[in-house]
C-alpha positions, -999 to +999 in steps of 0.1 A: +000+000+000+026+026+011+053+013-012+034+024-043+031+060-033+051+085-054+076+109-040+058+142-031+026+124-020+017+138+014+017+103+030+050+094+015+064+126+030+049+117+064+067+083+062+100+099+055+095+121+085+086+090+106+120+075+097+137+107+107+118+109+140+127+073+149+164+079+142+164+111+163+146+093+191+171+065+190+201+088+191+188+112+218+178+083+241+214+071+239+228+106+247+233+116+283+227+154+286+250+155+317+279+142+296+272+157+262+248+186+267+253+202+233+246+170+214+214+163+235+203+199+230+208+199+192+190+166+189+161+179+210+158+210+189+157+189+157+131+166+172+111+197+182+104+204+146+078+177+148+056+207+154+056+212+116+043+177+112+015+183+137+005+216+120+003+199+086-019+172+100-041+197+118-044+222+090-042+201+059-049+164+065-076+167+092-098+192+073-099+170+042-109+140+064-136+161+081-151+168+047-154+131+042-171+127+075-142+113+095-138+137+125-121+113+150-086+125+141-095+162+147-112+154+180-087+129+195-053+130+177-052+168+179-055+165+217-027+139+217-006+165+198-012+190+225-002+165+252+032+159+234+036+197+230+033+201+267+060+174+272+084+192+248+079+225+267+087+207+300+119+192+286+130+225+271+123+242+305+145+214+321+173+221+297+171+259+301+173+255+339+201+229+335+180+203+353+196+177+331+186+146+351+149+157+349+153+165+312+165+129+305+137+115+327+110+135+309+125+125+274+114+090+282+078+102+282+083+121+250+098+091+233+070+068+245+042+091+234+058+099+200+062+062+193+026+055+202+016+083+179+037+070+150+021+036+154-014+049+153-006+071+123+009+042+103-016+016+112-048+036+113-046+073+102-026+070+070-041+037+059-077+050+064-068+083+048-056+066+016-089+047+015-112+077+018-094+106+001-092+111-037-063+119-059-075+154-062-076+158-024-039+147-022-029+171-049-047+200-032-032+190+002+004+190-012-002+225-026-010+237+009+019+221+026+046+245+014+033+273+037+037+251+068+069+232+060+084+199+069+109+183+093+130+171+064+161+190+054+149+192+017+114+200+007+097+171-010+089+174-048+056+186-060+028+161-064+021+149-090+058+153-100+052+164-136+088+172-143+099+137-134+127+151-113+132+137-078+157+152-055+185+127-046+176+130-009+140+118-017+149+090-042+144+058-022+137+035-051+163+007-052+176+001-088+179-034-100+196-027-134+229-013-121+260-035-129+290-031-106+326-043-111+328-079-100+356-069-075+335-041-059+328-044-022+295-032-006+297-002+017+268+013+037+256+030+005+270+018-028+298-004-042+335+004-048+365-015-058+398-012-039+412+008-068+383+032-067+386+037-029+423+045-033+417+069-062+389+086-042+411+090-011+441+102-031+420+128-048+404+143-017+421+177-009+426+167+027+450+146+047+434+116+065+451+094+091+433+066+109+444+053+143+427+021+155+414+012+189+449-001+199+465+033+192+482+021+161+483+040+128+467+017+102+460+040+073+468+074+057+458+087+023+486+094-002+475+126-019+494+147-044+502+174-018+499+166+018+499+192+045+521+171+067+545+145+051+539+108+058+558+077+048+549+040+047+569+034+079+542+050+099+518+021+093+517+000+125+534+027+146+519+039+179+503+072+176+524+087+204+555+083+182+539+100+152+537+136+166+564+161+177+571+159+215+555+193+220+521+181+207+521+145+216+506+152+251+476+169+235+471+141+210+471+115+238+447+135+258+423+136+228+426+098+223+419+092+260+388+115+260+375+097+228+382+063+243+363+070+276+334+086+257+336+121+272+344+138+238+338+130+201+356+158+183+386+182+187+395+211+164+427+232+159+438+258+134+472+275+131+497+290+107+522+266+092+548+278+066+526+308+057+494+288+053+464+284+076+459+248+086+427+233+100+432+200+119+402+180+132+400+148+152+369+126+153+362+096+175+353+065+154+326+043+170+307+013+157+269+008+157+271-002+194+290+030+202+321+011+210+353+031+205+371+019+173+397+046+168+405+082+157+404+099+124+428+129+120+419+152+091+442+181+081+434+207+055+450+238+041+421+264+043+441+295+034+423+300+000+389+288+014+391+316+040+393+342+012+360+332-004+333+358-004+299+363-021+288+336-045+299+317-076+271+300-095+287+299-129+313+275-142+346+293-138+363+279-169+336+289-194 
């Protein structure tokens, strides 16, 4: 039923938002505001944009259903929206007052009620709406959604999508006619051969060094012009022996903070041989949030810093 809906159809958009909400809930429930306040706060703010979803339902979907004689969503689900709104206001008050233990406790109620709402939407509201509303209703509904907005980072396409264009972020149809190299390996999204991975990493205008969970350097990319020189002898070497004595203490402090989970990122910028260098460290964690190592990324941003205004035309035409 749902799989046949075209991109831009209001219900298809609600389903994309459902996936986003569930991902945000999973991440925020795994985040301790007392240990990582900013991450928790950012996730909470993103989740709070569920208000746009509520408003679209209340001002677009519900009125169309009322015209067909189904008034239950307006009478009952709207009240449920208001209950969840009150919960969001309470958590925001907790965060503003830095009562982080209470914020975490009240997020449990937000998560429980949002999950209940998503279940009712999927199993009852959306299914029944597809049965009783006409194609003309959905087209009119989509036209009215632009004024309210969505939780999604990119607006969905118009409906019906007469141009045939679907934004890459909204294209969820898996293609079955793609042929990959027989030596290609599957990554989270897509397939690449070892040669393609090497070419990709060599072409990136950034230095990358990967230190594993045992503090051993196991990879660096060999670009045309590296900010800091590297040689093959570094592979397998302990990270503490790969930095000058004056900076090794800072590096080890970063590694330890990443390992114990108190930090996830560290940034530095400084002048080096007349160029402005931006160095970033990121903790690498697996799906279970276990520490798996550190990525160090260095980039010459001297020319980037001089960019002003816009360039929308191809520079070599």
